[in-house]
C-alpha positions in Angstrom: -8.9 -44.4 30.0 -6.9 -43.7 26.9 -8.4 -42.0 23.7 -8.5 -44.7 20.7 -6.0 -43.4 18.5 -4.8 -45.1 15.3 -1.8 -45.3 13.9 -0.9 -44.8 10.1 2.5 -45.7 8.1 3.0 -42.7 5.5 5.8 -44.0 3.2 7.5 -39.9 1.9 11.1 -40.3 0.5 12.1 -43.7 1.0 11.4 -43.4 4.7 8.2 -44.7 6.6 6.9 -42.5 9.6 3.9 -43.2 12.0 1.3 -40.8 12.2 -1.4 -40.8 15.0 -4.6 -40.5 14.0 -7.5 -39.1 16.1 -11.0 -40.6 15.5 -12.9 -38.8 17.9 -11.7 -35.5 16.9 -14.3 -33.1 15.4 -13.5 -31.5 11.8 -12.9 -27.9 11.4 -15.8 -26.1 10.1 -15.5 -22.5 8.0 -16.9 -19.6 9.9 -19.7 -19.2 6.8 -20.4 -22.8 7.3 -21.0 -21.9 11.3 -22.9 -18.6 10.3 -25.0 -21.2 8.3 -25.8 -23.6 10.5 -26.6 -21.1 13.2 -28.9 -19.5 10.4 -30.8 -22.4 9.9 -31.0 -23.7 13.4 -32.1 -20.1 15.1 -35.0 -20.5 12.1 -35.9 -24.1 13.0 -36.2 -22.6 16.8 -38.1 -19.9 15.4 -41.0 -22.3 14.1 -41.4 -24.4 17.1 -41.5 -20.8 18.8 -44.5 -20.0 16.6 -46.0 -23.2 16.9 -45.9 -23.0 20.7 -47.9 -20.0 20.0 -45.1 -17.5 21.4 -45.8 -15.7 18.3 -44.6 -12.3 19.7 -41.3 -13.5 20.3 -41.0 -15.7 16.8 -41.5 -12.1 15.5 -38.8 -10.1 17.5 -36.8 -13.7 16.2 -37.5 -13.7 12.7 -36.9 -9.5 12.3 -33.6 -10.1 13.6 -32.6 -13.8 11.5 -33.5 -11.5 8.1 -31.6 -8.8 9.5 -28.5 -11.5 10.1 -29.1 -13.3 6.9 -28.6 -9.5 5.1 -25.5 -9.0 7.0 -24.3 -12.9 6.1 -24.8 -11.6 2.4 -22.6 -8.7 2.8 -20.2 -10.1 4.4 -19.8 -13.3 1.9 -19.0 -10.3 -0.5 -16.8 -8.5 1.4 -14.5 -11.3 2.3 -14.5 -12.3 -1.2 -13.1 -8.7 -2.2 -10.0 -9.0 0.6 -9.6 -12.6 -1.0 -9.4 -11.4 -4.4 -5.9 -11.3 -6.1 -4.5 -7.8 -6.1 -2.7 -6.5 -9.1 1.7 -6.0 -8.3 1.2 -2.4 -9.8 5.4 -1.9 -8.8 6.3 -5.4 -10.7 4.7 -4.2 -13.8 6.4 -1.0 -13.7 9.5 -2.4 -12.5 9.2 -4.6 -15.6 8.1 -2.1 -18.4 11.4 0.1 -17.1 13.6 -2.6 -17.5 12.8 -3.6 -21.2 13.4 0.4 -21.6 16.8 0.4 -20.1 17.8 -3.4 -21.7 17.0 -1.5 -25.2 18.6 1.8 -24.0 21.8 0.9 -22.0 22.7 -2.5 -24.2 25.8 -4.9 -22.4 24.7 -3.0 -19.1 22.3 -5.7 -17.5 22.7 -9.3 -18.4 18.8 -10.2 -18.6 15.4 -8.4 -18.4 15.3 -9.9 -14.8 18.7 -8.2 -13.6 16.8 -4.7 -15.2 13.8 -4.9 -13.1 15.7 -5.9 -9.8 17.9 -2.6 -10.2 14.7 -0.7 -11.4 12.8 -1.9 -7.8 15.8 -0.6 -6.0 16.9 2.3 -7.7 13.8 3.8 -9.7 11.3 5.8 -7.8 8.4 3.7 -9.8 6.0 6.8 -7.8 2.6 6.1 -9.9 3.0 2.5 -9.0 3.9 2.6 -5.6 1.1 5.5 -5.0 -1.2 2.9 -6.8 -0.2 0.0 -4.5 -0.6 2.3 -1.5 -4.0 2.8 -2.5 -5.2 -0.9 -3.2 -3.7 -1.8 0.0 -5.8 1.4 2.0 -9.0 -0.4 0.2 -8.1 -3.4 1.4 -7.7 -2.5 5.3 -10.8 -0.5 4.7 -12.4 -3.9 3.9 -11.5 -5.4 6.2 -12.7 -2.5 8.7 -16.3 -3.5 7.1 -15.8 -7.2 7.6 -15.0 -6.6 10.9 -18.4 -4.0 11.7 -20.4 -6.7 9.8 -19.4 -9.7 11.8 -19.9 -7.9 15.3 -23.7 -7.2 13.7 -24.2 -10.7 12.8 -23.2 -11.4 16.0 -25.0 -8.7 17.9 -28.7 -9.7 15.7 -27.8 -13.8 16.4 -27.2 -13.5 20.2 -30.3 -11.4 20.0 -32.6 -14.1 17.9 -31.3 -16.7 20.1 -32.0 -15.2 23.5 -35.6 -14.8 22.6 -36.3 -18.5 20.9 -33.8 -20.8 22.2 -33.6 -20.2 25.9 -36.4 -22.2 26.6 -34.3 -25.2 24.9 -31.4 -24.3 26.7 -33.2 -23.5 30.1 -30.1 -20.6 30.3 -30.3 -17.1 29.7 -26.7 -17.3 28.6 -26.5 -16.0 25.0 -23.5 -18.2 24.5 -25.3 -21.2 25.6 -28.5 -20.2 23.2 -26.3 -20.0 19.9 -24.6 -23.2 20.7 -28.0 -24.9 21.1 -29.0 -23.0 17.6 -25.8 -24.0 16.1 -26.5 -27.2 17.2 -30.2 -27.6 16.0 -28.8 -25.8 12.3 -26.3 -28.9 12.0 -28.6 -31.4 11.4 -30.7 -29.5 9.0 
């Protein structure tokens, strides 16, 4: 059976093109939304475990959920720091050098932009390049920290899911248990 597909005509620049749209395709969610869904689902499954007198499993799972929640907060902070715009130290130093060059050597450069391009290519700008390197190193370290936090989150979430979702998913597969937690968390 053919999948239902709609064609939409778009007019751009005097041309009309037909684009197919699949209405059954699931929208993509971000990692942060997925982590939130999983945490909500795990919380709900932990509450159900308590109601079914599985207090010991629920207590262990709650500790893991609390750890995963803390990890999500730390991960959000690290991802925001990685996404923050970086200062262009070399460009600023080259612009400052270009202003001095234009002032000291009138007639050598047609504009400040030309002098700035020459300064970037020919002047060492050592302090600015060192600072740019330190910024890149800091960004690399943040990336490593993000990787470590992600691994710790998924480890905690899998362990909690195995404690409370194995009964529902009828499996001891951590992936299926996480999928069940995400499914439950989608509707909360």
